[in-house]
C-alpha positions as CSV (number, residue, x, y, z in Angstrom):
1,X,57.9,10.6,16.1
2,X,58.1,13.5,13.6
3,X,59.3,11.0,10.9
4,X,56.3,8.8,11.6
5,X,53.9,11.7,11.3
6,X,55.5,12.7,8.0
7,X,55.2,9.1,6.7
8,X,51.5,9.0,7.7
9,X,50.8,12.4,6.1
10,X,52.6,11.4,2.9
11,X,50.7,8.1,2.6
12,X,47.4,10.0,3.2
13,X,48.1,12.5,0.5
14,X,49.1,9.8,-1.9
15,X,45.9,8.0,-1.3
16,X,43.8,11.1,-2.0
17,X,45.7,12.3,-5.0
18,X,46.9,9.1,-6.7
19,X,44.5,6.2,-5.8
20,X,42.2,5.0,-8.6
21,X,38.7,6.4,-8.5
22,X,37.2,2.9,-8.1
23,X,38.6,2.9,-4.5
24,X,36.4,5.9,-3.7
25,X,33.2,4.7,-5.3
26,X,31.8,4.7,-8.9
27,X,29.2,6.8,-10.6
28,X,27.5,6.2,-13.9
29,X,25.1,8.1,-16.2
30,X,21.5,7.0,-16.0
31,X,18.8,7.0,-18.6
32,X,15.7,9.2,-18.8
33,X,12.7,8.0,-20.7
34,X,15.0,5.6,-22.5
35,X,17.0,8.5,-24.0
36,X,20.4,7.4,-22.6
37,X,22.4,10.2,-21.0
38,X,19.9,12.9,-21.9
39,X,18.5,13.8,-18.4
40,X,16.6,16.9,-17.3
41,X,18.4,19.5,-15.1
42,X,17.2,18.2,-11.7
43,X,17.2,20.5,-8.7
44,X,15.9,18.1,-6.1
45,X,15.8,14.4,-5.5
46,X,13.8,12.3,-2.9
47,X,13.6,8.6,-2.4
48,X,10.6,6.9,-0.7
49,X,12.6,3.7,-0.3
50,X,15.8,2.2,-1.7
51,X,14.1,1.5,-5.1
52,X,11.5,4.2,-5.6
53,X,12.4,7.9,-6.0
54,X,11.6,11.1,-7.8
55,X,13.6,14.0,-9.2
56,X,12.1,17.5,-9.7
57,X,13.7,19.4,-12.6
58,X,13.6,22.4,-14.9
59,X,10.9,22.8,-17.6
60,X,8.3,21.8,-15.0
61,X,9.3,18.1,-15.2
62,X,9.2,15.4,-12.5
63,X,10.7,12.0,-13.2
64,X,10.4,8.8,-11.2
65,X,12.5,5.6,-10.8
66,X,11.5,2.2,-9.5
67,X,14.9,0.5,-9.8
68,X,17.1,2.5,-7.5
69,X,17.8,5.2,-10.0
70,X,19.0,3.1,-12.9
71,X,16.2,4.3,-15.1
72,X,13.8,7.3,-14.9
73,X,10.4,8.0,-16.5
74,X,8.6,11.3,-16.8
75,X,5.5,11.4,-14.5
76,X,4.7,15.1,-14.8
77,X,5.3,17.9,-17.3
78,X,3.7,20.9,-15.8
79,X,4.9,23.9,-17.9
80,X,8.1,24.5,-19.8
81,X,8.5,28.0,-18.5
82,X,8.6,26.8,-14.9
83,X,11.3,25.0,-12.9
84,X,11.0,22.9,-9.8
85,X,13.3,23.9,-7.0
86,X,12.6,21.6,-4.0
87,X,10.8,18.5,-2.8
88,X,9.5,17.7,0.7
89,X,8.0,14.5,2.1
90,X,4.7,15.0,3.9
91,X,3.7,11.5,5.1
92,X,4.3,8.0,3.7
93,X,3.7,8.3,0.0
94,X,2.7,12.0,0.0
95,X,5.2,14.6,-1.2
96,X,5.1,18.2,-2.3
97,X,7.3,19.9,-4.9
98,X,7.6,23.7,-5.4
99,X,9.0,25.8,-8.1
100,X,9.0,29.1,-9.9
101,X,9.0,30.8,-13.3
102,X,12.3,30.6,-15.1
103,X,12.6,34.4,-15.1
104,X,12.5,36.0,-11.6
105,X,10.6,39.3,-11.6
106,X,11.4,42.3,-9.3
107,X,9.8,42.2,-5.9
108,X,6.3,43.6,-6.1
109,X,5.8,42.5,-9.7
110,X,2.2,41.4,-10.4
111,X,3.5,38.8,-12.9
112,X,5.7,36.6,-10.6
113,X,4.3,33.1,-10.2
114,X,5.2,29.9,-8.6
115,X,4.2,26.2,-9.0
116,X,3.1,23.7,-6.4
117,X,2.8,20.0,-7.2
118,X,1.5,17.3,-4.9
119,X,1.4,13.5,-5.1
120,X,-0.3,11.1,-2.8
121,X,0.8,7.8,-4.4
122,X,4.6,7.9,-4.3
123,X,5.0,10.1,-7.3
124,X,2.9,8.2,-9.8
125,X,0.4,11.0,-10.3
126,X,0.4,14.7,-9.5
127,X,-1.9,17.6,-9.0
128,X,-0.5,21.1,-9.7
129,X,-1.4,24.6,-8.7
130,X,-0.1,27.9,-10.0
131,X,0.3,30.5,-7.2
132,X,1.0,34.2,-7.4
133,X,4.5,34.0,-5.9
134,X,7.9,32.4,-6.5
135,X,8.6,29.4,-4.4
136,X,12.1,27.9,-4.0
137,X,12.1,25.8,-0.8
138,X,9.6,23.8,1.3
139,X,9.5,21.7,4.4
140,X,6.9,19.7,6.5
141,X,7.6,19.3,10.2
142,X,4.4,17.2,10.5
143,X,1.9,15.5,8.2
144,X,-0.5,18.6,8.3
145,X,1.8,21.6,8.8
146,X,4.1,22.8,6.1
147,X,6.1,25.9,5.2
148,X,7.3,27.3,1.9
149,X,9.3,30.3,0.9
150,X,10.6,32.0,-2.2
151,X,11.3,35.6,-3.3
152,X,11.0,38.9,-1.5
153,X,11.2,37.4,2.0
154,X,7.7,35.9,1.9
155,X,6.8,32.7,3.8
156,X,3.7,30.5,3.3
157,X,2.0,28.0,5.5
158,X,-0.1,25.0,4.9
159,X,-2.3,23.4,7.6
160,X,-3.8,20.6,5.5
161,X,-0.8,18.6,4.2
162,X,0.0,20.9,1.3
163,X,-3.5,21.0,-0.2
164,X,-3.8,24.8,0.3
165,X,-1.4,27.6,1.3
166,X,-1.7,31.0,2.9
167,X,0.7,33.9,3.2
168,X,2.2,33.8,6.7
169,X,4.2,37.0,6.4
170,X,7.6,38.1,5.3
171,X,11.0,38.7,7.0
172,X,11.3,42.2,5.6
173,X,14.0,41.7,2.9
174,X,14.0,41.3,-0.9
175,X,16.2,38.2,-0.9
176,X,15.4,34.7,-2.3
177,X,15.0,31.8,0.0
178,X,17.7,29.2,-0.5
179,X,16.8,26.7,2.3
180,X,14.0,26.3,4.9
181,X,13.9,23.8,7.7
182,X,11.3,23.4,10.5
183,X,12.5,20.9,13.2
184,X,9.0,21.4,14.8
185,X,5.8,23.1,13.9
186,X,6.8,26.2,15.8
187,X,10.6,26.4,15.4
188,X,12.0,27.1,11.9
189,X,15.0,28.5,10.0
190,X,15.2,30.1,6.6
191,X,18.3,31.3,4.7
192,X,18.0,34.1,2.2
193,X,20.4,35.1,-0.5
194,X,20.5,38.1,-2.8
195,X,23.7,38.0,-4.7
196,X,26.0,39.2,-1.9
197,X,24.0,42.3,-0.9
198,X,22.9,43.2,2.6
199,X,19.5,41.6,1.8
200,X,20.5,38.1,3.0
201,X,21.0,36.0,6.1
202,X,19.5,33.3,8.3
203,X,16.2,34.0,10.0
204,X,14.6,32.0,12.9
205,X,11.0,31.8,14.2
206,X,9.9,30.3,17.5
207,X,6.2,30.7,17.1
208,X,5.6,29.2,13.6
């Protein structure tokens, strides 16, 4: 029995370390505005269907594909000193992307700003809004209710599908939001990180 287990383990390790990459799937470089391998530094990707998707990137850029990611075209260039961080579906062809300035300012700074972009037609066209806060993550538990978070522990809420946002409150730390998920309109989870300091952790709300 021990010999059989040793043989199985040996074969498994050989398969992981020695098998050609084509047995595990293949990846290829895609083009961006016909520029070959030159592709913006994308931080978030979302697909509406197997063919149509968008990627939110640095330099305030959003690109779109209609052929399953083989080619991408720029559909939004908001501002070169901003970077998109996250995308969230709202309903059907409506999505919201959020971002921030490239340089993060200290908490309490009057110059920190964020970026919200919204599309109602599957990423073809966008409206953008500059807000007075950094935003790094967003989620919509329903077509009307959405939440976004960023720096300094602050959390924002939308009650109209991402058209407008209001400050909901803060969790009392100076960390930057890394991920936000609301399984329902009332229950949500946010993780904050601040470079390994005590100002980080996962926070939960049960009342929205």
